[in-house]
C-alpha positions as CSV (number, residue, x, y, z in Angstrom):
1,M,0.0,0.0,0.0
2,T,1.2,3.5,-0.7
3,M,0.2,7.0,0.4
4,I,1.2,10.6,-0.4
5,A,0.5,12.7,2.7
6,K,1.2,16.1,4.1
7,L,0.9,17.4,7.7
8,S,-1.7,20.1,8.2
9,D,0.8,22.3,10.0
10,D,3.8,23.0,7.6
11,R,6.0,24.0,10.6
12,T,6.0,20.4,11.7
13,N,7.1,18.8,8.4
14,D,10.6,18.1,9.7
15,K,9.2,15.2,11.8
16,L,9.0,11.6,10.9
17,V,5.5,10.2,10.3
18,K,4.9,6.6,11.6
19,C,2.1,4.4,10.5
20,F,0.8,1.5,12.7
21,I,-1.7,-1.3,12.5
22,G,-2.5,-2.1,16.1
23,D,0.9,-1.9,17.8
24,D,2.8,-3.0,14.7
25,L,4.9,-0.4,12.9
26,V,4.1,-0.8,9.2
27,G,5.5,2.4,7.6
28,V,7.8,5.4,8.3
29,A,8.6,8.4,6.2
30,S,10.2,11.8,6.5
31,A,9.1,14.8,4.4
32,L,10.9,15.7,1.2
33,T,12.5,19.0,1.9
34,D,11.5,20.7,-1.3
35,S,7.8,19.7,-1.2
36,S,6.8,18.9,2.5
37,L,5.2,15.7,1.1
38,Y,5.5,12.3,2.8
39,F,5.7,9.2,0.6
40,L,4.7,6.3,2.7
41,T,5.1,2.6,1.7
42,I,2.9,0.6,4.1
43,G,3.4,-3.1,4.4
44,S,1.6,-5.7,6.5
45,D,0.5,-9.3,6.5
46,H,-2.6,-8.4,8.6
47,P,-5.7,-6.3,7.8
48,G,-6.5,-3.4,10.1
49,T,-7.1,0.3,10.5
50,L,-4.1,2.5,9.9
51,R,-3.0,4.8,12.8
52,F,-0.6,7.7,12.3
53,E,1.8,9.4,14.7
54,T,4.7,11.8,14.6
55,E,8.0,10.8,16.2
56,D,7.0,12.8,19.4
57,G,3.8,10.7,19.8
58,T,1.3,13.2,18.4
59,V,-1.7,11.2,17.0
60,L,-2.6,12.2,13.4
61,V,-6.0,11.9,11.8
62,P,-6.1,11.4,8.0
63,N,-8.4,13.8,6.1
64,I,-9.4,12.9,2.6
65,N,-11.4,15.5,0.6
66,S,-11.6,17.7,3.7
67,Q,-13.2,15.0,5.9
68,S,-11.7,12.9,8.7
69,S,-11.4,9.4,7.4
70,T,-10.5,6.0,8.7
71,I,-8.1,4.2,6.3
72,H,-8.0,0.4,6.3
73,Y,-5.0,-1.5,5.0
74,Q,-5.3,-2.9,1.5
75,A,-2.2,-4.4,-0.1
76,D,-2.4,-2.7,-3.5
77,A,-4.3,0.5,-2.5
78,H,-3.0,4.0,-3.0
79,Y,-4.2,7.1,-1.2
80,G,-3.4,10.8,-2.1
81,S,-1.6,12.4,-5.0
82,L,0.9,15.1,-5.6
83,L,-1.9,17.7,-6.1
84,K,-4.3,16.3,-3.4
85,P,-2.3,14.5,-0.7
86,V,-3.9,13.0,2.3
87,I,-3.8,15.7,5.0
88,L,-2.7,14.4,8.4
89,T,-4.1,16.6,11.2
90,P,-3.3,16.4,14.9
91,A,-6.1,14.6,16.8
92,D,-8.1,16.9,18.9
93,N,-7.7,15.2,22.2
94,T,-7.0,18.3,24.3
95,P,-9.2,18.3,27.3
96,Y,-11.5,21.3,27.9
97,K,-13.9,22.3,30.6
98,L,-17.5,23.5,30.4
99,L,-20.2,24.4,32.9
100,E,-23.2,22.0,32.7
101,D,-26.2,22.2,35.1
102,G,-24.0,24.3,37.5
103,H,-21.2,21.7,37.5
104,V,-17.8,21.7,35.8
105,V,-17.6,18.9,33.2
106,I,-14.3,17.9,31.6
107,I,-14.5,16.7,28.0
108,R,-11.6,14.6,26.7
109,N,-11.8,12.5,23.5
110,G,-15.5,13.2,23.3
111,E,-16.1,11.6,26.7
112,K,-17.5,13.5,29.7
113,Y,-15.8,13.4,33.2
114,S,-16.4,15.0,36.5
115,V,-13.6,17.1,38.1
116,T,-12.7,14.0,40.1
117,G,-12.0,12.1,36.9
118,K,-15.2,9.9,37.1
119,K,-16.7,9.1,33.7
120,L,-20.2,10.5,33.4
121,N,-23.1,9.0,31.5
122,D,-24.6,10.9,28.6
123,N,-28.1,10.6,30.1
């Protein structure tokens, strides 16, 4: 499988991009200095969903045609092009707080938690 990708933040294009299926490293690439594009060759003996990270552990979400996408491994598949690369955007897993019914609620990865860290039901 091959992919042409670009990070959404051009200032971070000096980092390695790693691709995983589960915990298995299945691809690594560094950006070409003259284009900021990453050319990934992804190889695996097992099917699965691709997961992307930078070398510092930042999780990246693939965006195809301006939409967040899940990409499944296919041996002969190709994603992205020179003109329309797959855009890899840092995942929004930064926690934030809001006031709900007079109580502070912490949102992290789309889940609600109390200030003590207890997961709250959506009811």
